MIFI-411654 format. One line per field, with one value per residue (C-alpha): x, y, z. Coordinates in Angstrom, 3 decimals, decimal comma. Layout:
% residues N
px (X:...)
py (Y:...)
pz (Z:...)
//
This chain:
% residues 460
px (66,300:69,014:68,106:64,604:63,412:61,082:58,994:59,785:56,583:57,346:57,610:57,962:62,009:62,470:65,025:67,682:69,896:70,725:74,850:77,167:79,237:78,143:80,883:79,984:82,594:84,166:87,642:90,841:90,190:87,157:87,774:90,306:87,939:85,790:87,827:89,328:86,488:84,696:87,798:87,404:83,827:81,637:78,944:79,783:78,922:80,036:77,912:79,735:78,109:79,974:80,165:83,552:86,119:88,866:87,923:91,084:93,074:90,839:88,349:90,370:93,319:95,739:97,271:100,222:100,303:103,333:105,122:105,851:103,841:105,425:103,052:99,557:96,373:97,624:100,830:99,105:96,814:99,475:101,375:98,424:98,187:101,687:101,689:98,791:101,016:98,966:101,721:105,621:108,582:109,052:111,739:113,034:112,303:115,834:113,896:115,210:116,391:116,618:114,985:112,035:110,866:107,100:104,928:104,718:101,718:98,990:96,626:93,511:91,443:92,577:92,774:88,921:88,161:90,789:89,459:86,026:87,346:88,696:85,505:83,635:86,143:85,878:81,921:81,527:78,041:78,785:76,270:77,251:75,587:74,209:74,710:74,595:72,199:71,864:72,615:69,736:70,895:69,085:70,365:73,876:74,387:74,876:72,170:72,912:72,454:69,691:70,889:69,182:69,166:67,551:65,542:64,372:65,059:65,730:67,525:70,646:70,727:73,950:75,452:78,538:79,146:82,421:82,652:85,184:83,536:86,540:84,689:83,353:79,914:77,773:80,021:79,330:75,240:75,878:76,668:80,220:82,328:85,133:86,221:87,193:90,851:92,961:90,154:90,371:87,246:87,491:89,148:91,030:92,102:94,212:93,202:91,671:92,876:92,058:93,927:94,265:96,608:97,999:99,193:101,412:104,424:108,358:109,097:112,802:113,291:111,429:113,310:116,275:115,824:114,549:117,789:120,176:118,168:118,097:117,758:114,042:112,763:114,418:112,339:112,497:112,436:113,841:114,748:117,619:115,896:113,686:111,104:110,525:109,385:106,131:105,628:108,643:108,979:107,902:108,811:108,023:109,401:108,515:108,822:111,192:109,555:106,079:107,132:109,141:105,600:103,205:105,554:105,212:101,848:100,028:98,330:97,903:98,847:97,873:100,572:104,093:105,280:103,621:104,296:104,149:103,863:103,364:100,988:101,027:102,802:100,698:101,491:99,525:99,376:99,123:99,029:95,590:95,119:92,107:92,252:89,455:87,472:85,267:84,875:81,640:79,989:78,143:78,924:82,381:82,793:81,143:83,124:86,022:85,851:84,924:88,087:90,097:89,165:90,156:93,940:93,951:94,384:96,544:99,436:99,008:99,714:102,843:103,953:103,863:105,218:108,105:109,109:111,312:108,855:105,727:105,944:103,244:101,204:97,944:95,017:93,623:90,982:90,188:89,338:85,413:85,889:87,347:90,626:89,823:92,402:90,844:87,617:86,732:88,615:86,301:87,497:88,618:89,595:93,391:94,405:97,126:99,533:101,835:104,743:103,887:104,028:107,468:108,593:108,056:105,220:104,583:102,112:100,585:97,504:98,962:97,099:99,448:102,547:103,143:106,195:104,727:105,659:104,636:102,487:100,927:99,352:99,854:96,260:97,217:99,124:103,092:104,841:104,080:105,793:106,505:109,100:110,468:110,236:110,392:108,006:105,272:102,349:98,911:96,469:93,264:91,748:92,084:89,330:86,599:84,931:84,227:80,280:78,891:78,947:79,156:80,765:84,211:86,083:89,231:90,606:91,131:88,704:90,252:91,068:94,269:95,215:96,149:99,835:99,621:97,035:99,830:100,802:97,775:95,728:98,552:97,086:99,858:98,041:94,315:94,668:96,108:93,818:91,563:92,417:92,825:89,624:87,767:89,739:88,732:84,830:84,888:86,996:83,915:81,420:82,671:83,864:80,806:81,971:81,664:83,767:84,838:85,822:87,030:90,333:93,134:95,647:93,784:93,484:97,277:98,110:95,145:96,221:100,601:99,222:98,368:102,093:100,483:103,166:101,393:104,853:108,120:110,922:108,891:109,606:113,177)
py (89,052:91,201:94,702:94,414:97,474:98,848:102,622:104,200:106,612:109,932:111,802:114,474:114,359:116,219:119,170:117,784:119,998:123,535:124,471:126,025:123,334:119,780:116,751:113,405:110,681:111,041:108,944:109,961:112,923:114,326:115,439:117,603:119,570:119,839:120,840:123,247:125,115:125,204:126,913:129,467:130,336:128,167:126,131:122,348:118,987:115,848:112,376:109,335:105,979:103,890:105,002:106,604:108,813:107,859:105,372:103,170:105,062:103,579:101,395:99,642:99,148:100,855:103,295:104,300:107,233:105,973:109,187:112,356:115,156:118,108:120,591:121,937:120,212:116,735:117,760:119,090:115,471:113,969:115,804:115,312:111,663:111,549:113,484:111,087:107,886:107,205:107,274:106,657:109,536:109,232:106,924:106,406:103,302:101,897:100,919:98,371:101,989:104,796:105,803:107,221:109,317:108,131:108,667:106,913:104,710:105,691:103,570:103,074:103,737:106,429:108,208:107,799:109,655:112,287:113,044:113,307:115,508:118,234:117,777:118,782:121,501:123,402:123,240:120,508:118,631:115,006:112,713:109,127:105,908:107,508:106,846:109,903:108,453:111,547:115,048:117,850:119,656:122,600:122,604:122,314:123,566:121,292:122,276:119,799:115,823:113,564:110,734:107,442:106,552:105,120:108,773:107,199:109,287:113,431:116,139:118,221:121,973:123,519:126,321:124,020:120,339:118,150:114,849:112,702:109,585:107,984:106,826:110,162:109,035:112,678:113,735:110,669:110,999:114,949:114,099:115,136:113,202:110,455:107,975:104,471:102,986:102,862:104,587:102,117:100,555:97,538:99,789:97,928:99,346:98,313:95,222:95,170:94,219:93,485:94,240:92,311:91,909:88,745:89,303:87,893:88,175:88,703:92,140:91,898:88,450:89,426:92,392:90,761:88,096:90,946:92,881:89,864:88,847:92,120:90,051:88,266:92,070:94,423:97,629:98,230:100,799:98,771:100,922:100,848:100,974:98,245:100,621:101,933:99,125:99,757:101,919:101,929:98,244:98,332:95,649:94,487:91,657:88,143:87,186:83,514:82,346:83,084:81,121:78,391:78,147:77,856:74,965:73,044:73,060:73,729:77,013:79,609:83,284:85,706:88,041:87,377:91,170:91,671:94,254:93,909:96,928:97,905:99,742:100,197:97,068:94,772:93,635:94,699:92,418:93,972:90,593:90,139:90,977:90,503:91,181:92,678:93,371:96,531:98,768:99,709:96,771:95,374:91,895:92,234:93,694:90,879:88,453:90,170:89,740:86,566:85,832:87,746:85,526:82,700:84,520:85,620:82,267:81,120:84,098:83,539:79,829:81,228:83,598:81,607:77,933:80,226:83,339:83,839:85,810:84,109:81,065:81,489:84,398:84,362:86,082:89,454:91,883:91,669:95,162:95,405:97,265:96,690:98,312:99,656:101,969:102,821:103,488:106,993:109,452:112,718:115,125:118,084:121,473:119,651:115,815:115,121:113,264:110,114:112,496:115,366:113,199:111,356:114,556:116,987:118,834:122,760:124,946:128,286:127,175:124,709:124,160:121,594:119,902:116,094:113,824:110,036:107,352:106,480:102,660:100,936:97,638:96,416:95,510:92,238:91,117:92,062:93,272:96,175:99,435:101,508:104,593:107,228:110,210:113,830:116,334:117,261:119,884:119,137:122,370:123,680:122,550:118,655:118,999:121,118:118,976:119,524:121,197:121,208:123,980:124,338:120,827:119,947:116,614:115,795:111,883:109,239:110,394:113,431:114,271:112,196:109,327:105,911:106,789:109,709:107,773:105,651:108,481:110,816:108,189:107,718:109,217:112,161:114,093:113,133:114,627:117,659:117,815:118,035:120,663:122,649:122,170:122,883:126,240:127,167:126,351:128,200:131,252:131,288:131,382:134,190:136,094:135,306:133,555:130,312:127,171:127,622:131,396:131,315:133,142:130,567:133,323:133,820:130,256:129,903:132,447:131,156:127,709:129,004:130,801:127,234:125,898:124,167:123,629:124,083:124,039:121,690:123,570:123,682:120,256:120,118)
pz (92,196:90,084:89,120:91,571:93,349:95,225:95,939:99,166:100,078:100,773:103,738:106,222:107,584:110,829:111,818:114,391:113,922:112,208:112,097:110,412:109,023:109,354:109,143:107,815:109,224:112,703:111,541:111,286:109,444:110,438:114,187:113,012:110,729:113,412:116,097:113,910:112,681:115,936:117,559:114,487:115,743:113,753:114,916:113,930:114,282:113,394:112,378:113,091:112,316:115,359:119,144:119,034:117,260:115,123:112,955:111,420:114,209:117,029:116,257:113,207:115,532:112,643:115,892:114,370:111,903:108,995:108,841:111,327:112,482:112,041:113,459:113,838:115,457:114,838:116,646:119,135:119,519:119,832:122,667:124,535:124,261:125,311:128,403:129,442:128,438:125,212:123,111:122,712:121,128:117,382:116,295:113,476:111,226:108,900:105,385:102,761:101,192:103,488:107,047:107,586:110,921:112,163:115,007:117,443:117,850:120,341:122,377:121,026:123,886:125,149:121,983:121,800:124,560:124,103:120,676:121,915:124,944:122,578:120,438:123,393:124,384:121,049:121,452:118,591:118,484:118,597:116,659:117,360:115,990:113,358:109,294:106,820:104,188:101,859:100,970:100,959:97,898:96,881:92,580:92,854:96,373:99,130:102,088:104,792:105,250:106,044:108,995:109,721:113,544:116,494:116,514:112,829:109,900:110,715:108,629:109,829:108,022:107,729:105,214:104,526:104,392:104,716:103,665:105,673:104,565:103,941:100,579:99,503:100,154:100,088:97,021:94,971:96,295:95,510:92,160:92,395:89,593:91,157:89,805:91,807:92,631:89,601:87,079:84,424:82,561:85,599:88,553:90,869:94,248:97,038:99,205:102,347:106,029:109,533:112,573:115,218:118,730:119,778:123,744:126,001:123,629:124,813:123,171:124,693:123,016:119,700:119,260:119,955:117,318:114,336:115,118:114,477:111,376:109,197:105,967:107,391:108,939:106,171:107,500:111,378:114,545:117,681:120,226:122,534:125,974:126,931:128,472:124,950:123,956:124,811:122,016:119,515:118,194:114,322:112,310:108,605:106,693:107,456:103,754:103,815:107,205:105,439:102,419:104,772:106,843:103,734:101,924:105,868:106,152:103,208:104,505:102,042:103,358:100,596:102,463:102,674:103,746:107,687:109,969:113,696:116,078:119,837:121,076:125,012:125,442:123,499:119,234:117,023:113,700:109,971:108,161:106,297:102,779:100,660:96,942:94,687:97,338:96,849:99,992:98,381:98,378:101,548:100,201:99,260:102,858:104,679:102,680:103,492:106,543:107,203:105,064:107,281:110,065:108,713:108,188:111,266:112,493:110,365:110,564:114,613:113,942:111,217:114,496:116,978:115,348:113,472:115,199:118,711:121,272:120,337:121,442:124,884:122,241:122,299:120,020:121,428:119,925:116,531:115,137:114,559:111,052:107,961:106,701:103,375:101,959:98,644:97,114:95,299:94,422:94,415:91,075:91,970:90,654:90,622:90,404:92,453:90,640:91,516:89,912:92,317:95,191:94,694:93,222:96,134:94,086:95,279:94,944:95,476:96,479:99,069:102,350:103,837:103,734:104,113:104,494:104,800:103,770:100,058:101,096:98,125:98,688:95,114:93,210:91,986:95,615:94,685:97,722:99,536:98,567:101,575:100,531:101,910:99,750:99,978:101,369:98,884:98,866:98,322:97,605:98,186:94,513:95,803:98,304:96,386:94,231:90,517:89,883:93,304:95,943:99,304:99,774:101,033:101,184:102,936:104,105:101,379:99,056:98,276:93,974:93,508:91,532:92,104:92,460:94,740:96,757:98,490:100,211:100,497:102,362:105,132:108,468:108,746:105,425:106,280:109,506:108,177:104,989:107,675:109,367:106,394:105,257:108,588:108,652:105,198:106,128:109,132:107,169:103,865:106,737:108,403:104,903:103,693:100,573:99,035:99,816:96,470:96,379:99,818:100,451:100,254:101,444:104,319:104,902:104,509:107,118:109,596:109,485:109,569:112,718:114,364:113,419:110,714:107,495:104,823:102,807:101,692:103,281:106,622:106,958:105,770)
//
């Protein structure tokens, strides 16, 4: 019955861990926050609801940053992946307008191992298969989190909480103000997606055909050397052929602009789309996964029937987690705007500079807006929620508007943001200051000391 509620009995919650910093979420952002904070001497735990780190990068089969990794911990991770054959060289993608340098995909299974290895090397305590149900509050100050796991309901005490849950779950439950998606009275968010893999694709034949048809595949990176196909093929387009397929078969496909990319010799497909679904609703998430399964079969049929190289293709793994592009934007001391990210904004308190693509999937289903733009900066204030103390946010839930989110949600920005807040949290503890009042100039010095770009001129 709508509106029906029950009362849970009060209970004592036992302490599981007592640490300086707890990072909530082990996706693309959280491990960088945890590693950087631990390397600065803080005791750190990271809580992840699945049994692997990397989130959309690994479990979600996304595998590829939509931009270059210029330095610091993100580049260190990719360089280590390359050293074991789990990533390729950066490549330059040609777009309808301009071009963009992109870090190669990384093998998702090897990246899971690498991220865990680096966390353990830094001394991070990993807490897998645990869900953070709420923050522990003392007035308006966060003092830790409550988790649910096979061990039941337990408490992790901390001096700082870093919310890398992607959706800003901890910040929202702590009472931090936020908007959802477009921020309208009836907000809309970018559509959700489920990645999948097609195996037994003739990559050489596909690359040759795509190179001969720029009118069908206008956005592309096609390596000159066959041995680089394993990580270096990236193709976006196919609209004319998708429309022909729909007319011929009567099958409805909800996205005409699809992306194919290679990762360790396999072909990863970004094609499914569900509009109007809320990544904060368990029923919307469930219904979207069901709909994506239906679409996967149709897109696999389209590629096999209409695109050279897919004649013998077969379905491989499907991502076990839904790719959610947008939910909450936690409001901080500054809201980064679309104008900021499209005009190369600079800030005195910048803690990261980003040069990834501007990538917006229209809320009403129009074509994907994927552009190469000038670098821009994100100020520390975007990571510090209003009204709540000893809490930082990082990842796609930071303080930005819907248009700016088209850049800040991408992996390079999320990773750099995690790196920055991990450094800030550790420094705040070491200097006995709050995260709101930490010496940002000192944070900037520490970040530059590990080769992390914090100003746009360091990316050009």
